N, C-alpha and C positions, 0 to 999 in steps of 0.2 A: 430363433434360439435364444435361450436365456443364460447369461453367465452366472456363475456361482456367486451367491451373496456372502458378505462377510460380517462378522460380529463387530459391533460398534460400542462395546462396553469397556470402560477403563477400570471401573471399580468392581470389586467382587462382593456382592451381597446376596444373601439368600432371599428368595421370594417366599412369601407365606403370610399368615395372618399378622397384621400390624406392620408389615414391611413398608419401608419408605417408598412413596410413589416416585416413579422415574419417567422422564419424558420419552415417549415412543411415537413413531409414525407408522401407521398401518396403510399399506396400499390395499384399499378395500375392493375397488371395482374399476374395470376398464370397459366402457360402454360397448365397444365393438366386439370384445371378447370376454363376456362376463364369466365364462368358465375357466379363464386363466387363473392360476393359483394366486391368492392374495399373498401379501408379504408383510413381515414385521421388521421394522428398523429401530433399534435402540438409539436414541439421541443422547444418551448419557455420556458426557465428556466430549461430544462433537461440537466444534466451534462454528462450522458452516456446512450447510447442505445446499448443493446446487442441482437444479432440475433442468433437463433439456431433452430434445429429441435425439434418439439414437437408432442405429440399425437393428438393435435388439435390446431387450430389457436387461439392465445391469445395475448393480449397486457396488461402487468401489470406494474404498477408503485409502486416503493417502495423507501424508504430512507435508506441510509447507511452512517454513519459518516457525516451527514449533506449534503450529495450529493443526488440529485434527479436522480434515475435510472429508465429506462424503459426497460422491458424485452419483446422482440418480439419472439414468438414461432410460427413456421409455419409447417403445415402438408405437407412437401415437402421432399421426400426421397433423393433428390439431395443436400439437405442442411445438413451440419455437425452439431453435437450437439452444438459445439462452433464454429460458422462460422465466424462472423465478429462483429465489434462494431463501434459506432460513439462516439467520444469524443470531448471535447472542446480543441482547440489549439489556445490559445490567444483569439482573437475575432472571430475565424472561427471554423467550425466544420470539423473534419477529420474522414474519413472512413479507418478502418484498417482490413485487413484479419487476422484471428487468426489461420492460418495454416490449412484451410479447405481443404477437398479432391478435390472439383471441382472449387475452386478459387472464387474470388470476382472481378466483372467487373464494370467499370464505362464507360458509353457510348461505350460499346462493347470492351473496352481495359482491359486486366487483370491488377489488381492493388494489391500491397501489402499494400500500404498506399497512400492516396491521400486527399488533401483538397477538400471539397465539394463546388461547385459553383451552382448558380441559373440554374435550368433546367437539372441538371445531372441525367442520367438514371443509376440506381444501379441494378445490376443483381446478385442475390444470388441463386444458384441452378437453379430451374425453376420458380423463383419468381422475379418480377420486381417492383422496387420502383422508384418514381420520387421525387427528392429533389427540393423544390421550396421555394423562399422567397417572400411570397405574404401576403396581408392583410388577416387575419383570424378572424372568429367570436369568441366571448368569449366562446361559448359553443362547440368549435371544439372538436370532439371526434373521436374515431376510427370507428364509425359506418358510413356506406354509407348513403346518403340521401334516405329517404323512397321512394320506387318506386311503392309499391303495391297500387292499387286503384286510380292511377293517370295516365293520358295519357302519351304516349311516348314523350320524349323530355323535360320534366319539372324537371329533376333531375340534380343537379350540386353541385360541391364542391366549386365553386367560390362564396364568400359571397355576393358581390354586385349583381351578377346575381341571386342568390338565393332570395335576397330581392325583386327583380323585379318580379321573378316568383311567389312569395307569393302574391304580389299585383295583378298580373295577374289573379291568381285563385280567388281573391276576386271580381274583376270586371267582370269576365267571365259570370256570370248569368245576369248581367245588360246589357241593350242594348246600350252600350257605344262603339263608333267606336275605332279601334285600328290601330296604325301605327307600322309596324315592319320594322326596318332598319338594314342593315348589308350587308356584302359582299355576292356575289353569292355563294350559296351552304352552308350557315350557318344554314339552317333549318327553314327558315321563313314559308314555307308552313306547315311544321311539327307543328310549334307552332300555326299556324292558325287553323289547325285541332284539336289541343288540346283545344283551346278556344271554338270551336264549341262543342266538346265532353263535356266540363264542363258547357256549357251554358244551357243545358237542352232543347234547342229549338227542336221542333219536325220535322222541315223541313230539307231539304238536305244541304250538304256542296257543294257549287258550286265554283270551282276555274277557274279563267280566267287570262291568261297572256296578259296584255294589249299590250306588245311589239310585240306579235305574230299576232295581228289583223291588217289587211290592213286598212289604213285610210279610204278608201271608204266604208268599211263594219263595222266599229266600232259601229256606232249608231244602225244599223239594228241588229247586233249580240247582243248588250247589251240590247237595249230597245224593240226589236222586230219590226215587220213591218206588214202592211196590204197587202193583195193581190193587185197587180197592183201598189204598191207605187213607184216602180222603175222597170227598165228593169230586168227581171229575177225573180221578186217577184211573183211566180206562186201560192202561198198560204199564208194564215195568219201564222205568226210565233210569239210566245209569247216573245221570247228573253230570255237571260240568267238571267237578273235581276228578271223577274217574275218566272223563274225556281227555284230561291232561296227563294221564298216566305215562310215565317215562319222558314227559316233556316239561313245559314250564307253565305254571298257573299264575296269571297276572290279575290281581284284584285291585282295580282302580277304585279310588274313594273308599278305602278300607275303613275310614272313620265313620262311614254311614252304615256299617254292618250292625244290625240290632244286637242287643246284649245276649239273647238266647243263642243266636247264630255264632257270636263270638265264642261262647262256651263250646259249642259243637265243633267249631273250626280248630279250637285249641287242641281238642282230642285228635283231630286229623294230624296235626303237626307232631304231637307227642307220640302217637302210636303208629303213624304212617298207615292208617286205615280209615275207612269211611263206612258209616252205617246209614243205609238209605232209610228214608221215612217209611215206617211200616215194616221194616225188616228187623230181624233179630240177630243176624250174623254179620260181622264186619267183613269188608273186602279190602285187601291190602292194596296200597297205591304207592307209586314211586314218583314223588313230586319235587320240582324246584319251584319255590314260592317267591314271587316278587310282588310287593304291594306298593301302592302309591296313594298320596293324599296331599291336598292343599291345606289341610287342617293341622293344628299343633297337637300331635298325638301325646307327647309328655304332659301337656296341660290338660288334655282330656283324661289321662290316667289320674292326674292329681284331682280332677273334679269328679271322678267316679263314672265318667261316661265311656271309658274304654278300659278293658281288663289289663292290668299291669303285667300279669303273667303271659298274656297273649302278645303284648308289645315286646316283652323280653324275648319271646320265642322268634318274633319276626325280625327284630333289629340286629341281625348278624352283621349287616353292613348298611350304613345310612348315607345316602347321597342327597345333598341339597342342590337343586338345579336353580341357578339364579334367573331372574327375569331377563328378557332380551334387552331391555333398556340399560341393564347393568353389564352387558357383555357386547356392546356395540362393535367392538373390534372383530367380532365373529360374523358380522353381517355378510361380508364377502364370501366366507366359507359356506354359510347357510344358503345364500342366494344361489350360488353355483350348485350346491347339492340339491336344492329344491327345484331348480330348473331341470336338472337331470331326471328328477322324479316326475315332473309335470310333462316333459316332452322327451322321453327317453330316445326316440328315434331321430330327433332333429335338434337336440339341445345345443349341439355345436354350431348350429346356424343362427341361434337366437342372438339378437343384439338389442340395445336399448338407446333411446334418445337421452341426452343429458338431463332433460327436464324430468323424465320418468325416473332415472337413476337418482337424481337429487331428491325427489319426493320420497323414494324408498329409504334413502340413507338418512334423511332428516327426521323421519317419523319415529316416535317413541315406541310404537307397537305395544300398547297396553294389553292386548290380548296375546302377545308373545309370538312364538314360532308358528303356532297354528294359524294366526291371522296372516302372517307373512306368507305362509304356504298357500292359503286360499287366494290371496291377492295375486301371487305369481301365476298360479294355475289358471285363473280367470284371464289375466293379461295375455298369457301365451296363446290361449284359444282365440281371444279377440284379435290379436295381432296377426293370426294366420301365418302366412309365409313372410310377412314383413317384420319390421322391428317393433319392439314394444314402445308405444308412445304414452304420453301423459294421460290422454283420454281413454287409454285401455285400463287404467287403474281405477279402483272403486273411488267414488267421489270423496269419501273421508280421507283417503290417502292422497288423492290428486289435488286436494284443496291447497291453494297457493300458500306456501310458507306456514302451514298450520302447525308445524312442529319446530320451527326455528327457535333456538335458544334465546332467552330474553335479552341477552346482551347485544344481539344483532337487530337492526343494522348498526354498525359501528360509526362513531363520529368521523373516522378516517375514511369512510367509504367514498369512493369517487365515482362519478357517473361513467357508464360504459362508453369508451371512445369509439367502439365499433359494434355494430349490430351483428349478432350471430346469424349465420345463414338460415333461411327458412327451411322447415323440415323437408319440403318437397325438392329442395335443391341438394339434399345430402348426397345422393348418389353421384351427381355431377361433380361436386366438390371432391369427393373421395377419388373419383376417376382422375381428376386433374392432379391430385396429390400423388397418386401412383405413377402417373406419367412424368411429373416433375422429378420424382425420385429416380425413375428409370433413366431419364435423360439428363440427370444432374442439373436441373434448373434451367435448361436451355429452352427458351420460349419458342423459338422457331421450330425446334424438333417436336415440341408438344403440339404446336399448331398443325404440323404435317401429320402427326399421328392421329389427330382428331378430325382432320379434313377441314379445318377452319383457318381463317386469316389471323394474323398476329393481332389485329385490332380487337377481334372478338376475345381472344385469349387475355388481352390486357383488361378488357371489360370484366371478364370473370375473375381475374386476379384481384381487381379492386372490389368487386362485389363480395367475394368469398374471403377476403382478407388473407390471401396467400402471399407468401414471400418467396419468390423463386430462389433468392440468395440462400435461403435456409437449406436448400437441397444441393447446393454446389459443393458442399464439403463432404458429400457422400453419405 
C-alpha cells in the first residue's frame, strides 16, 4: 500500500511561460514494478530529503528545529534503511550516500557525495529518480497525474503541457478543428485518437498520411471518384473523407497536401460537403478534422506554400507537442503506458534489470515516443516470461553510457565498494530479502526456511551485500 503524498511547496507562484524553474524530484521507475505510478516531489523550500526502505511507499513532510524535512520511504529490498539524503549546500542541492549497502548512483556513476544538476538520474537500489529544475504548478504533489478514465497519451507531469491537455479535453466534444504540431514520433496520432475517443462521435477514426499519397491520386483518395472519371477508375469509390462521416478525419503531414488539393479541402470545411472526382453533385459529410505536421505552417503561409484561409479554418485549437528529451519527467508515465500496450495480458508481471532501466532513462530518444514504444515492444518479446535485460534492448539503446550527460563522470565519483549481484543470482537474493523481512532479520530462521546451514546463509549475505540488521526494525 502507498500512503498519501504531501505537497512540499512553500511559495506560491504560477507555472507557465517564463515561470522561474523550481527544483523537483521525480520518482520515475521502480525496476521490479515498472507499472507503479511515478511521483513528483517539489523540493522548493525543503531543507533535507532522506531516503530509506519502508514497508510501503510514502512521502512525509515534517518540521524539526525550523527546518523542512521530507522523508521518502520505498518498498525496495535493495535500499538500506538509511540509504541517502539530499541537503542544501549553499545555493545548490547535494546528494549524499549514508553508507548504504548497494550504493548511490548519479547518471550510472557511484557517488558518495555529489551536487545535483538539472537532468541528473539518481539510482537508489532498484528505484530511479530524476532531478529537474522546471516550472511546477502550485499544487505539485507526490501523486501521478490521473490516468483512469482517460485515453492513452493525456497524462503528463509538465505543467504547461498539462494545461493544454486540460483545454484539449474541454474542446474535444465540440466540432472544433485541431492542429497538432511537433517533431516526428512525438505522439500526434495518439493525441488525435484521444480527441476522437473524448469527442463521443459515433463514426470511425480515419487516419491519412498526406505525404504518402501520390500527387496524382490525392484527390481521388480523399474525395472519392466516379466510375470512368479517369483511366483505371473501374468503379465508384466514396473516398476517405466520406469514410470518416460522423467520425474524425486525421490528416497527418497536412503540410504535404498539394495546392490544388488544399483548395478542394477548403471547400469541404466551408460547406461540409464533398464532390467526388468526375461527379457533379456534392455529398454532405459530418466531420471532425484533426491535422498534424512537423512543419511550420505559419511560415509556409508566409512563403505561399500553404493557403492562409485553409490554415485559418484548421487552427481552431493548436497544440505543440514537445520532444521527449524536453519532457523526461514523463518517462515513467510513458514506459508504464507503453508496457501495457506491448503486453496487455502480462504487463503486471514485467520487471527490468537496473542496467536496462538505466539505459532507457539516460537515452535522449531523438526519435521520441515512437522509438521508445518500438524499443519496449521488442524488449518485452525477447524477454519472454523473464525480466527485461540490457541485451534485450536494441544496440543503440543498450550502448554503454551513450547518452550520459557531458558533466558525468564527476570528479567526486568514488569507486564502487561492493559489486552488484550477477543477474543470474537475482531470484535468490530477492528470496533472501523476502525471508529476512518475514523473519525480521533472524539468520537462523532464514536458514531453517531455506533448508540451509547458517554458514551458507552468511556466505550469501556477504555475496549479495545484504544487511540483516536492516530488517530487524520491521
